[in-house]
N, C-alpha and C positions, 0 to 999 in steps of 0.2 A: 504493500500500500504506500510505503514511503517513496517508492520509485515513481509514483504518479506525479510527484511534485518536484522531481529532479529534472533539470534542463541541462543537457549535455552541451559542451562547447564544441562547435563545428565551424570550420573555416572554409571560405571559398565555395559556399553553397549557392550564392545568388545567381551566378551564370547558369547553373543547372536548372534552378527553379524558374528563371526567366524563359529559358528554352522550353521547358515543359508547359508553362502557362501559354506561351505563344503557339506552340504546336496544337494544343487542345482547343484554343479559342478560334484559330483561323478557319478550320472546317465549319464551325458554327456560323462564322461570318459568311462564308460562301453559301451555306444553306439558307441563311436569311436573304442574301442577295438573289438567290435562285427562287425564292418564294416557297421553300420547303425546309423549314427549320428542323423538322424531325429527321430528315435525311442528314442535315449537318451535324446534329447531335449524335446520330449513329456513326458517322464518319469519324467523330472525335474519339471513338473507342480505339480505332486504329492508330490515332495520334499518340496513344500511350506507348508506342514503340520508342518514343523519345526518352523513356525512363531506363532503357537498357544500353549496355555497351559503352559506357562513358570512358572507361579506362583502357580500352583496346586500341591498338594501332589502327589507322584509318582504313587500310585495305581490308584487314580482318573485320573491322567494325562494319564496313559496308555489307559484307556477306552475312555477318551475324544479325544485323538489323533487318536485312532482307528476309531472313528466315523468320524472325520474330513477327514482322509485318504480315507475311503470308500466313503464319500460324494463327494470328489474330483473326484474319479474314475467314479462315477455314472453321475455327471453333465457334465463331459467332454465327456463321451460316448453319453449322450443325445444330447449335443450340436452338436456333429459330425453327429449323426443320423438325426437331424432336419435340417442340412445344405442344404439338397437337394432342399427344397422349402423355398425361402427367408422369406415369411411371417410366416411360421411355426417356423423358426429359431428365429425370433423376438419375437413371442409369448412365445416360450420355455424359452428364456432368461428372459423375463419379469416375467413369473410365478416363475422361480427359484429365481429371484431377490426378489420378494415379500416374498417367503417362507424363504429365507436366512435372510432377514432383520428382519422378525418376530421372528424367532428362536434365532438369534444371539443377538438381542436387549433384548428380554424377558429373556433369560438365561444368559445375561451378559457375552457373550463369550469373548469379549475383542478384541482389534485390532489384525489383520486387519479386523476382523469381517466378515460381509456378502460380502464385496467387492471381496475377493479372490475367493469365490465360483462363483460369477457372471463372473469374469474374466476367470475362468477356463472353464465355460460353453461356453463363447464367444470364447475362444481359440479353443474349439472343433469345432466350426463352421468354423473358419478361418484356421484350421490346414493345414500345407503345406505337411504333410506326406500322400499323396494320396494313397500310396500302402498299408496303414494300414486300416483294417476294424474298425467299431465302437467298437466291443467287444475287439479287439486287443489293441486299444487305451486305453480302460478302464483298461485292465490288466497292460499295461505299466505305467499308472498313479498310479495304486495301488502298483506296484513294487517300484516306487519312494517314495510313501507315507510310505511303509513298511520300507524302508531304513531310512527315516527321523525319523520314530517311534523309531527304534533301537538306533539311535544316540541321540535322545532326552531323552531316558530313561537311558542312560549310567550313568548319575549322581547318580542314585539310588545305584549303587555299591560303591560309595565313601561317600555319605552323604544322607542316605535315608530320614531323617527328615529335610533336609536342607530347603525346602520350608516352612514348618511349623515354623522353627526357624526364618526365615527371616520375616515371617508375624508377629510373636509375637514381634520381635525386632523393626519392623516398628511401631507397636502399642505402644510399650513402649517409643519409641522416640517421637511419636506424643503426648502422655500424658505428657512427660517431657517438651516438648515445650509449651504445653498449660499452664502448671504450671508456666513456666517462663513468659508467656504473660499475666497472670491475672493482671488486672488493667491497661493494656496498650491498645493502639488502635488496636493491633492485637489479642486481646482476643477472639473476636467472630470468626474470621476466624480460629484461632488455635483450638478452641473448635470443630468446624465442622470437621477439618482435623483429630483431635484425635478421634472423634466419628466414622468417616468413617474408619479409620485405625483399630479401635477396631472391627468394624463390619466385615471388611475383614479378620481379624485374626480369628474370630470365624467361618467364612466360611471355612478357611483352616483347623481349628481344629475340626470342627463338620460337616458342610455341605458336605465337600469333603472327609469324612472318611467313609470307608465301614463297619468297625467294631468298637466296643467300645475298648478303650485302656486297656491293662493289668495294674494291680496295679504296681506302681513303675516303669513304663515305661517312656521313654522320652516324648511321646505324653501326657501322664497323667500329667507329670510335667509341660509341656508347657500350658496345660489347667489350671492348678493351678496358674501359673504365670499370665496368661491372666485374670483369675478371679480376682486376686489381683489388676491388673491394672484397672479393672472396679470399684473396691472399691475405689481406689485412685482417679479415675476420678470423682466418685460420691461425695467424700469428697471435692474435689476441687470445683465442681460446687456449692455445698451447701455453702462453705465458700465464694465463689464469690458472690452468690445471697444475702447472709446476710452481705456482706461487712466486713467480718472478716478476720484476717490474717491467712494464711495457715501454719499449723505446719511444721517446717523444716524437720521433719522425713518423711513427705509425699513426698516432692521433692527428698529427698535422696533415698528413697525406689524406686521411679520411675526410677531414673537413674541407680540404682543397677539392676533393672530388664532389662534395656537395655543391660547390660553386660551379665546377666544370660541367656538371650534368645539364645545367640549363643554358650553357653558352653554346654559340655556334662552334662547329668543329674546325678550329683553326690550326691545330697541331695534332699529331697522331702518335699514339704509343704503339707498342708492338706486343703481339700475342699470337701464338700459333693457333691456326684455325682448329687443329685437332684437340686443343685444350678446352675449347668451348663446350659447355655441358649441353645435354639434350633438353628439349622442352618437355612438357608433361606428355604422358602417353596419348595415343590417338583416341578420338571419341569413342570408337567401338570398344577399345580396351577398357576405357573408364566405365562404359555401360556394362560391360561383362563383369568387371569387378564389383559394381554396385549390385549385381544380381546374384553374386555368389552366396552360398549358404553362410549365415552368420554376419553378413554385411549389415551395418547399421541402416543403410539406405533402404533395405527391404522392409525394415520395421517402420520407417518413416512413410514409405509408399503404402503399406498396409493400413497404418493409422489414418492417412489422408483419405484413402478410398472408403474405409469403413465409416469414418466420421462424416464425410460428405453424403454418403448413401443414407445413413441413419438420420442425419439432420433433414435431408430432403423428404424422406418418407414420413418422419415425425411431423414436420411442418404441414405436409399435405393432409395427414390424418387429423390434425387439429383444425383443419379448415382455413389455415392462413393463406391469404390470397397470393402473396409473393414468396413462395417457398424457396425460390432460388437465392433470396437474401440469406436465408439460414445456411444454405450450402456454401456460399462464398465466405460467410463468417467462420464456418467450421474449418475450411481449408486454410484460412488465414492463421488460425491458432496453431496448426500442426505441421504446415508444409515445410518449414525450415529445419525441422528435426532438432529443435531446441531441447534442452534438459527440462525437467519438471518445473523448476523454479521460474525459468524464463517463459515456458509455455503458459503457466498460470498467470504470470505477469502480463503476457501479451493478451490473454483472454480478458483479464480484468480491465486492461487499458482500452481494449476495443469496446467493451460493454459500457464503461463509464463515459468514454469519449462520444460514443454514439448517442447515448441518452442525453448528454448535455447538448450535443449538436442538433438534436431534434428541435430545440428552441430556435436556433438559427435557420434551420430548414423551414420551420413554420413561417418565418418572416419572408424568406425568398419565395416560397410557394404561394403565399397569400398575395404578395405584391405582383407575382407573375410577370417578371420583366420580359420585355420583347426587344427585338432588334439589337441595336448596339449596346443597350443596357445589359441584355442577356450575355452578349459576347464579353463585355467587361467583367461581369460577375463571374463567369466561368473562368476567365483568365486569372482574376484575382484569387479565387478559391484555390485553383491548382497551384499557383505560385506560393500561396501561403502554406499549402499542404507540403510541398517539397522543401520549404524552408524549415518546417517544424518536424518532419517525420523522423529525422535522425536525432533531433534534439529531445523531443518528448512525444511518443507515439499517441498517448491519450489526447494530448492537445491537438495533434494533427487530425485525429479521428473526429474531432468536433467539426472540422471543415470538410472532411471526407463525406460526412452524412448529407449536407445540403447539395454538394455537387453530384453525388450519386443519385439522389432523388430528382434533381433537375434534369439530368440526362435521361433517367428512366421515364420521366413524364413526357418525353418527346416534344417538349415545347407546348403541350396542351394545358389548359387550365385544369386544376384538380378540384373536383366537386367537394370531396370530403377530405380536407387536409388533415383533420384530426384522426380520422380512421387510417389514413395512409401512414401517418407518423407512428401511430400505435402499432401498426403491422410491422413497420421497420424496426421498432424497438423490440418487439416480441421475437421477430425472426433472428435478430442479433443475439438476444438472450438465449434462444433455443440453440442456435448454431454453436455459440461459444461454450455453453454449458455441456452440450453433448460431446463436443470435441475434447473437453477436459476429461469427461467420463471415459471416453474411448481410449484416451492416452493412458489412464490409470489401468483400465482393464487389459489392454494389450501389454502394458508394461509388466503386469503381474504374471502373465503367461510366459514371458520370456525370461531366461536366466540372465543375470547381470554379468555376461561374459565379454562385453565389448572391450573393457580395459585389459584383462589378461590376454585376449586374442591380439589386441593392438601391440602389447609388449612383445609377445612371441613373434609377431610379424617384423618388428624392428630388429629383434635378435637374428632372425633369418636373413634380413637385409644386410646386417653388419657382417655376417659370415660370407654372404655373396660378394660384398664389396672388398672384404679383407683378402679374398683369394686373388683379386687383381692387384692389391697392394703388395702381397707377398711375391707375385710374379714380376713386380716392378713395372707394370703397364696399366696405368689408370686413365689413359686417354683413348683407348680403343672404344669402339661402339658398344660392345657388351659391358665394358667397365663404366662408361658414362651412363648406360641404362641402369646399372646397379646403383650408382651414386644417386641418380635421380630418384629411384624408388626408395632408397634409404632416407633421403630428405623428405619425400612426401609422407612416408610412414611415420617418421619422427614427429612431423607436424600433426598428423592425424592422431597419433597416440596422445599427445598433450591435449588436443581438442576433446578426445574421448574421455580423458581423465577429468578435465574441467566439467564436462557434461555429467559425468558420474557423480562428482562432488555436489552438484546442484540438482541431482536427480531425486528420485523417490528415496525413502529411507533405506530400502534394500540396496539400491544402486550406490547410495552414498557410503554405506558400510563396506561394500566390496571395493569401491575406488580408494577409500582411505586405507584399507588393508594393503593395497597394492602400491601405495605412494613410494615407499623406499625403493622398490624395484623399478618403478616408473622413473624416478629421479636418476637412478644409476644408469638405466638403459638410455635415457636421453643424453646423459653426459658421454656415454660410450659412443653413441651414434654420432654426435658432433665432433668428438675427438677423431673418429675414423674418417669422417668427411674432411676434417682439418688436415689429416695426413695426406689425403688425396690432393688437396690444394697445395700442400707443401711440396709434394712430389712434382706437381705441375710447375712450381716456381723454382725449386732447388735441386730436383733430381732425387735418385734413390737414396743417396747417403743421408740427405736431410730428412727424408721420410723415415728412414730406419732410426734416426736419432729421436724423432718425435714419437714414433709408435712404441719405442722402448722394448719392454719385455714381451709384449703381446705377439710380435712376429719376429722372433730372433732366429730365423732359419727354418728349415723343413720340419724339424722335430717340434719346435715351438709353435709353428703354425698348425700342425696337426692337433696338438693339445688344445690350442685356442679354439679352433672350429668345433672340435668334439665337445668342449665345454659349452659353447654356444648352443649346439644342438640339444645337449642334455638339459640346459636351462630352459630353452624354448618348449621342450616337451613337458617339463615340470610345470611351467606356467600354464600351458593349455590343459593339463590334467588336474591342476590344483593340488599337486602333491609335492613333497620335498624332493630335491635332487638326490640321486643316489650317492652313496659314500660321503655322508655329510662332513666327515672329519678330514677329507682330503684337501690339501692345499691347492687352490685353484691356480692354474697356469694362466698368466695373462695380466690384465690391468686390474687396478684397484676396483674399478666398476664391476668387473665380473665377480670378484669376491663379495662386493656389497650386494649384488643381485642374489647370489647364492645364500648369503646370510639372511637376507630379507625373506626369501622363500622358506628357509628352514624355520625361522622364528614365526612365520605366519601359520605353518602347519603344526607347530608344537602346541 
């Protein structure tokens, strides 16, 4: 409840909010000019394409936004087509919710994620433009999406490599803050943030690039700078692990790279192309991993599908006229796969914000603005929403309610404003409440195994990466794939732990028991990655010095990987490692993991 009154500090939000308000309002303006305001409001649904893809490079962004706009067009047309039979409409929205949650979570589409696709489909069911056919509605939504695409891509004319520069600048800032935090209580969290920022910057520089950069290009220089940031990060982790002071030149260079990331490429460093890491796995690989047994994504998809279906049928059974509002509210609560605390928080924020926003919606619907006044109100509401949504969601929901009801009205006067507002409030209450119930019921049926499995997956990835370190070849394609997977799994492990701590009491107890093993595994993962970057920078001799006892020749490597396999198996089975009294060969982290597993089972 306290979070309802917390306003987060967010910078540089105004340009995004202005673009969103402009994209949503212009289709309404065209509809008014053409004498069909309902068609303009329908096209504005496609304009929500502007909410996606902001951090992506422009070439990749163009493809990404095109897929989003086309998807909006299809799901709205499907929703309108399925509206004739209520139960078909509920099932259609449920299936689209499951597909959208799976794809958006697996591919890290980012906010607003799957929610807007479900809302668009539900809007197609409740569309007030009865004079429009399903295919006509789909074309209008596509037109709104096309306009948003054009506006979103305009920045390429001014600063084509702007997104890449911002990503490298954020990574440099993260590394600099980590350097400042070494030895302080914030060291661990700063290291995680720096690692995540470096990973995101490589996504921008590698994953989201369609072609390799030309020599002496801005993109190539940004890759060189990012490569150097990884070297600095590895040096800092090695110094922190060995409790040695960090050379002043390291911190100075990191801060210099913060400045250089945003500057034109006027000079060029050197880095072997073979040393550049791989981007994230291909989309089909990410989808495959999301569907594997035990994947957290499967539970999120199941929760979303069940919650939307139950909310839709419950609202229909209660005779609520706009049952699709309940479905969209349900998917909003569960689609991001939050832990229990944040899921409950999101549900409360949505309910409180909606009920407060009904008062503002009553004013707008009663005044029934037309023409330019309607365009201005739509633009203002959308701008306000985007300025507030990351600062305080409950406050943003106050403004979401009137814009949603205005679009749903199709520009027509509402005869029973009070009845419509009551229906909106009840649908939101039904959808949010049932989503929370579904979360708890599904959570009770699943074993809290996400954190142990995540730890075991990181240990497996350490073993796979260590093989390449032992061979002295960390820049081959298989080695770079192993390093990439280790980075991704380490980040996912910490996210899973954080979710467990804020989960149900059962999940919280399991996560807290695993904390010593989680902390030691994370340290081992980043030390292994640091060894790889040190080998890139200094060769095998430097890497051997950094990795120390862990890989001291064939015999040491065999014991090291055997210990990793044994510990991974013990974590998965929930049992103590065999031969508890044996001295573990390898790093201090391996000894700490073994000790934590022994103490947990005693």
